[in-house]
C-alpha positions, 0 to 999 in steps of 0.5 A: 264434591264428595265427603272424601274430598271436603275433608281432604280440603278441611285437612288442608285448611287445619293444617294452614290454621294450626300447623303441618299435620294437624288436619290429619289429627283432627280428622283422621283419614282412617275414622269416620267423620261426619260432615253436616252442610249449610243449606248452601252447601258448604261444610259447617259442622264436623263430627266424630263418627258416623252419626245418624241423621235422624231427627232426635238422634244423639248430635255426636261429638263436635270436633270444629265448626268451619266458619265462612271465614275459612277458620275452624272453631274446635270443640272439645274433641278438636281441641284435645286433638290439636293438642296432643298433635302439637307439642307444647307450648304451641296453641296453647296458654297456660294458667296458674292453678288460682284461675283453673275451676273459672276457666273449667266452668267457661270463663274467660282467661285473664292476663293476670293468671297467665304463667306461659303462652306460644309467643306465635299465638295472635289475636283471634288465633284458637286456642286451648287453655291448659294448667301447669301441666298441659292438662286442658282446661278449655277452648277459645279465642285468643284476644291477646298475643301470646306476648301481650298475654304473659306481659299484660296485668289485666284484661282478658287473654282468652275469651274461653267458648267451652270448659273442659270437665276434670279428667 
């Protein structure tokens, strides 16, 4: 399978996981994308741009990692692209300003600070944690459904993988 065929298949997988059109937003056909493969030949890392493969060269911006379970985990670049492709509140958990510095620092987003969430979120979904102005704070895995994140007064709503620098 060529890189172009792999990217086509990854776009389809992204559309299935995140919604129609997200595959093209994550991996634009007109932009150079580098796919790194596992030792078994499966696509693993998807990076923005042409990445120099020589040892010691910069890694590049990680868009996503394609897991063995067929699901993506997003890097900061991928989270921003997904957020731009989907209108609010799709795939988002909104937290209040009191938890913003902690979430940006990479700490989990707790249910008591959630002020809104996409009701379609299911536990295990990849989500973007945003502030009330829809600015991205972090990306991670939902631990609660969107409705539960709003209803619960305690517990982690999102297990944060990467916090974002203030923009």
